[in-house]
Backbone as JSON Lines, residues from 0, in Angstrom:
{"i":0,"aa":"M","n":[12.0,11.21,-34.94],"ca":[12.61,10.29,-34.02],"c":[11.62,9.98,-32.89]}
{"i":1,"aa":"T","n":[11.46,8.72,-32.57],"ca":[10.52,8.3,-31.54],"c":[11.24,8.17,-30.2]}
{"i":2,"aa":"E","n":[10.65,8.8,-29.18],"ca":[11.22,8.68,-27.84],"c":[10.65,7.45,-27.15]}
{"i":3,"aa":"L","n":[11.49,6.74,-26.42],"ca":[11.02,5.62,-25.62],"c":[10.54,6.18,-24.29]}
{"i":4,"aa":"V","n":[9.32,5.86,-23.94],"ca":[8.74,6.33,-22.7],"c":[8.61,5.15,-21.75]}
{"i":5,"aa":"T","n":[9.22,5.28,-20.58],"ca":[9.12,4.23,-19.58],"c":[7.75,4.31,-18.93]}
{"i":6,"aa":"P","n":[7.05,3.18,-18.81],"ca":[5.73,3.23,-18.19],"c":[5.84,3.62,-16.71]}
{"i":7,"aa":"R","n":[4.88,4.39,-16.25],"ca":[4.85,4.81,-14.86],"c":[4.53,3.6,-13.99]}
{"i":8,"aa":"P","n":[5.26,3.4,-12.89],"ca":[4.98,2.25,-12.02],"c":[3.65,2.43,-11.29]}
{"i":9,"aa":"S","n":[3.05,1.33,-10.92],"ca":[1.79,1.37,-10.18],"c":[2.0,2.01,-8.81]}
{"i":10,"aa":"R","n":[0.99,2.69,-8.33],"ca":[1.01,3.26,-6.98],"c":[0.32,2.33,-5.98]}
{"i":11,"aa":"L","n":[-0.32,1.28,-6.46],"ca":[-1.05,0.36,-5.59],"c":[-0.16,-0.79,-5.14]}
{"i":12,"aa":"F","n":[-0.13,-1.01,-3.83],"ca":[0.64,-2.11,-3.27],"c":[-0.24,-2.87,-2.29]}
{"i":13,"aa":"S","n":[-0.17,-4.18,-2.36],"ca":[-0.92,-5.04,-1.45],"c":[-0.25,-5.04,-0.08]}
{"i":14,"aa":"S","n":[-1.07,-4.97,0.97],"ca":[-0.53,-5.04,2.32],"c":[0.23,-6.34,2.53]}
{"i":15,"aa":"D","n":[-0.27,-7.43,1.98],"ca":[0.43,-8.72,2.1],"c":[1.81,-8.67,1.45]}
{"i":16,"aa":"D","n":[1.91,-8.05,0.27],"ca":[3.2,-7.94,-0.42],"c":[4.19,-7.12,0.4]}
{"i":17,"aa":"V","n":[3.72,-6.06,1.05],"ca":[4.6,-5.26,1.89],"c":[5.06,-6.07,3.09]}
{"i":18,"aa":"L","n":[4.12,-6.75,3.76],"ca":[4.46,-7.5,4.97],"c":[5.33,-8.72,4.68]}
{"i":19,"aa":"N","n":[5.18,-9.3,3.49],"ca":[5.98,-10.48,3.11],"c":[7.31,-10.11,2.46]}
{"i":20,"aa":"G","n":[7.56,-8.82,2.3],"ca":[8.82,-8.38,1.7],"c":[8.86,-8.47,0.19]}
{"i":21,"aa":"Q","n":[7.71,-8.71,-0.45],"ca":[7.68,-8.82,-1.91],"c":[7.61,-7.45,-2.58]}
{"i":22,"aa":"A","n":[7.12,-6.44,-1.87],"ca":[7.07,-5.08,-2.41],"c":[8.31,-4.35,-1.92]}
{"i":23,"aa":"K","n":[9.21,-4.08,-2.83],"ca":[10.46,-3.38,-2.5],"c":[10.31,-1.91,-2.89]}
{"i":24,"aa":"L","n":[10.3,-1.03,-1.92],"ca":[10.07,0.38,-2.2],"c":[11.31,1.23,-1.99]}
{"i":25,"aa":"D","n":[12.47,0.61,-1.79],"ca":[13.71,1.36,-1.57],"c":[14.03,2.31,-2.73]}
{"i":26,"aa":"H","n":[13.81,1.86,-3.93],"ca":[14.14,2.67,-5.11],"c":[12.9,3.06,-5.9]}
{"i":27,"aa":"Y","n":[11.75,3.06,-5.23],"ca":[10.49,3.43,-5.89],"c":[10.58,4.91,-6.3]}
{"i":28,"aa":"P","n":[10.29,5.23,-7.56],"ca":[10.56,6.58,-8.06],"c":[9.51,7.65,-7.71]}
{"i":29,"aa":"L","n":[8.34,7.25,-7.27],"ca":[7.29,8.23,-6.99],"c":[7.17,8.48,-5.49]}
{"i":30,"aa":"R","n":[6.56,9.59,-5.11],"ca":[6.5,9.96,-3.7],"c":[5.28,9.4,-2.99]}
{"i":31,"aa":"Y","n":[4.17,9.18,-3.69],"ca":[2.92,8.76,-3.07],"c":[2.53,7.35,-3.51]}
{"i":32,"aa":"I","n":[2.0,6.57,-2.54],"ca":[1.53,5.22,-2.82],"c":[0.22,4.95,-2.09]}
{"i":33,"aa":"C","n":[-0.45,3.86,-2.47],"ca":[-1.66,3.39,-1.8],"c":[-1.43,1.96,-1.36]}
{"i":34,"aa":"L","n":[-1.8,1.66,-0.12],"ca":[-1.78,0.29,0.37],"c":[-3.21,-0.21,0.38]}
{"i":35,"aa":"V","n":[-3.42,-1.39,-0.21],"ca":[-4.76,-1.97,-0.3],"c":[-4.69,-3.43,0.11]}
{"i":36,"aa":"P","n":[-5.85,-4.02,0.46],"ca":[-5.86,-5.47,0.73],"c":[-5.52,-6.23,-0.55]}
{"i":37,"aa":"P","n":[-5.12,-7.49,-0.41],"ca":[-4.86,-8.3,-1.61],"c":[-6.12,-8.39,-2.47]}
{"i":38,"aa":"M","n":[-5.92,-8.4,-3.78],"ca":[-7.06,-8.52,-4.68],"c":[-7.61,-9.94,-4.63]}
{"i":39,"aa":"G","n":[-8.91,-10.07,-4.91],"ca":[-9.5,-11.39,-4.92],"c":[-10.59,-11.53,-3.87]}
{"i":40,"aa":"G","n":[-10.82,-12.75,-3.45],"ca":[-11.91,-13.06,-2.53],"c":[-11.85,-12.34,-1.21]}
{"i":41,"aa":"R","n":[-10.66,-12.15,-0.67],"ca":[-10.55,-11.51,0.64],"c":[-11.0,-10.06,0.58]}
{"i":42,"aa":"M","n":[-10.77,-9.42,-0.54],"ca":[-11.2,-8.03,-0.7],"c":[-12.72,-7.97,-0.65]}
{"i":43,"aa":"R","n":[-13.39,-8.89,-1.33],"ca":[-14.85,-8.9,-1.3],"c":[-15.37,-9.2,0.09]}
{"i":44,"aa":"T","n":[-14.72,-10.11,0.81],"ca":[-15.13,-10.43,2.17],"c":[-14.94,-9.22,3.07]}
{"i":45,"aa":"A","n":[-13.82,-8.53,2.9],"ca":[-13.55,-7.36,3.73],"c":[-14.59,-6.27,3.49]}
{"i":46,"aa":"A","n":[-15.09,-6.16,2.27],"ca":[-16.06,-5.12,1.96],"c":[-17.38,-5.35,2.7]}
{"i":47,"aa":"S","n":[-17.61,-6.55,3.21],"ca":[-18.85,-6.81,3.94],"c":[-18.74,-6.35,5.39]}
{"i":48,"aa":"F","n":[-17.57,-5.86,5.81],"ca":[-17.33,-5.32,7.15],"c":[-17.6,-6.34,8.25]}
{"i":49,"aa":"G","n":[-17.24,-7.56,8.03],"ca":[-17.33,-8.59,9.06],"c":[-16.0,-8.73,9.78]}
{"i":50,"aa":"I","n":[-15.8,-9.87,10.4],"ca":[-14.56,-10.13,11.14],"c":[-13.36,-10.08,10.2]}
{"i":51,"aa":"K","n":[-13.52,-10.58,8.99],"ca":[-12.42,-10.55,8.02],"c":[-12.0,-9.12,7.71]}
{"i":52,"aa":"A","n":[-12.94,-8.19,7.75],"ca":[-12.6,-6.8,7.48],"c":[-11.61,-6.28,8.51]}
{"i":53,"aa":"M","n":[-11.8,-6.64,9.76],"ca":[-10.88,-6.19,10.8],"c":[-9.49,-6.81,10.6]}
{"i":54,"aa":"D","n":[-9.44,-8.04,10.11],"ca":[-8.15,-8.66,9.78],"c":[-7.44,-7.86,8.69]}
{"i":55,"aa":"E","n":[-8.19,-7.42,7.69],"ca":[-7.61,-6.64,6.59],"c":[-7.16,-5.27,7.07]}
{"i":56,"aa":"V","n":[-7.95,-4.63,7.93],"ca":[-7.57,-3.34,8.5],"c":[-6.27,-3.5,9.3]}
{"i":57,"aa":"D","n":[-6.18,-4.57,10.08],"ca":[-4.96,-4.82,10.86],"c":[-3.75,-4.99,9.95]}
{"i":58,"aa":"K","n":[-3.92,-5.71,8.84],"ca":[-2.81,-5.89,7.89],"c":[-2.4,-4.56,7.25]}
{"i":59,"aa":"I","n":[-3.39,-3.76,6.89],"ca":[-3.08,-2.45,6.3],"c":[-2.27,-1.62,7.29]}
{"i":60,"aa":"L","n":[-2.73,-1.56,8.54],"ca":[-2.03,-0.75,9.54],"c":[-0.66,-1.33,9.88]}
{"i":61,"aa":"S","n":[-0.53,-2.64,9.86],"ca":[0.79,-3.26,10.09],"c":[1.75,-2.9,8.96]}
{"i":62,"aa":"A","n":[1.25,-2.91,7.74],"ca":[2.09,-2.53,6.59],"c":[2.47,-1.05,6.69]}
{"i":63,"aa":"V","n":[1.54,-0.21,7.13],"ca":[1.84,1.22,7.34],"c":[2.96,1.36,8.35]}
{"i":64,"aa":"E","n":[2.84,0.67,9.47],"ca":[3.87,0.77,10.52],"c":[5.23,0.3,10.02]}
{"i":65,"aa":"L","n":[5.24,-0.76,9.22],"ca":[6.51,-1.25,8.66],"c":[7.12,-0.2,7.73]}
{"i":66,"aa":"L","n":[6.29,0.36,6.85],"ca":[6.81,1.36,5.91],"c":[7.23,2.65,6.62]}
{"i":67,"aa":"E","n":[6.62,2.96,7.75],"ca":[7.04,4.14,8.51],"c":[8.48,4.01,9.0]}
{"i":68,"aa":"T","n":[8.95,2.79,9.2],"ca":[10.35,2.59,9.6],"c":[11.29,2.71,8.41]}
{"i":69,"aa":"Q","n":[10.72,2.82,7.19],"ca":[11.52,2.89,5.98],"c":[11.38,4.23,5.26]}
{"i":70,"aa":"G","n":[10.93,5.25,6.01],"ca":[10.88,6.58,5.42],"c":[9.57,6.98,4.77]}
{"i":71,"aa":"W","n":[8.5,6.28,5.06],"ca":[7.18,6.63,4.53],"c":[6.31,7.07,5.7]}
{"i":72,"aa":"E","n":[5.29,7.91,5.41],"ca":[4.33,8.28,6.44],"c":[2.92,8.18,5.87]}
{"i":73,"aa":"M","n":[1.97,7.85,6.76],"ca":[0.59,7.77,6.31],"c":[0.03,9.18,6.19]}
{"i":74,"aa":"V","n":[-0.62,9.44,5.05],"ca":[-1.27,10.71,4.82],"c":[-2.71,10.64,5.32]}
{"i":75,"aa":"T","n":[-3.39,9.57,4.93],"ca":[-4.78,9.37,5.36],"c":[-5.16,7.91,5.17]}
{"i":76,"aa":"L","n":[-6.26,7.55,5.81],"ca":[-6.82,6.21,5.73],"c":[-8.27,6.38,5.32]}
{"i":77,"aa":"D","n":[-8.75,5.56,4.38],"ca":[-10.15,5.71,3.99],"c":[-11.07,5.33,5.14]}
{"i":78,"aa":"Q","n":[-12.33,5.67,5.03],"ca":[-13.29,5.49,6.11],"c":[-13.41,4.04,6.56]}
{"i":79,"aa":"A","n":[-13.29,3.11,5.65],"ca":[-13.4,1.69,6.01],"c":[-12.08,1.13,6.54]}
{"i":80,"aa":"G","n":[-11.01,1.88,6.4],"ca":[-9.7,1.39,6.85],"c":[-9.06,0.42,5.89]}
{"i":81,"aa":"L","n":[-9.54,0.38,4.66],"ca":[-9.04,-0.6,3.7],"c":[-8.11,-0.01,2.64]}
{"i":82,"aa":"T","n":[-7.85,1.27,2.7],"ca":[-6.88,1.9,1.81],"c":[-6.12,2.94,2.6]}
{"i":83,"aa":"A","n":[-4.8,2.79,2.64],"ca":[-3.94,3.78,3.29],"c":[-3.16,4.52,2.21]}
{"i":84,"aa":"F","n":[-3.16,5.82,2.29],"ca":[-2.41,6.65,1.36],"c":[-1.15,7.12,2.09]}
{"i":85,"aa":"M","n":[0.01,6.9,1.46],"ca":[1.28,7.2,2.11],"c":[2.16,8.05,1.21]}
{"i":86,"aa":"R","n":[3.12,8.75,1.84],"ca":[4.1,9.52,1.08],"c":[5.49,9.27,1.67]}
{"i":87,"aa":"R","n":[6.47,9.35,0.79],"ca":[7.86,9.21,1.21],"c":[8.28,10.47,1.94]}
{"i":88,"aa":"T","n":[8.98,10.32,3.07],"ca":[9.44,11.47,3.83],"c":[10.93,11.66,3.76]}
{"i":89,"aa":"L","n":[11.67,10.57,3.61],"ca":[13.13,10.66,3.58],"c":[13.62,10.77,2.15]}
{"i":90,"aa":"P","n":[14.68,11.51,1.91],"ca":[15.23,11.57,0.54],"c":[15.76,10.2,0.15]}
{"i":91,"aa":"R","n":[15.64,9.9,-1.17],"ca":[16.14,8.62,-1.67],"c":[17.62,8.64,-1.82]}
């Protein structure tokens, strides 16, 4: 008999998706997530550490602050400020 295995959900969430309300984490089944800049051109621009990078860092931290009001806490931030690692603190 073959068991159906549900695929594990991604742990990566775009800061834009969190800030725009497109990432719904109320019923997210895992405890740890990563917040990253949106994929595409802006990510490459941010990697050059110019003015755009500070915009991306601001978005990441804004998304962190929003999620902190929803029972998540930041565990750490990478050196460039472009990836935030978070964990759920409140029971689901």
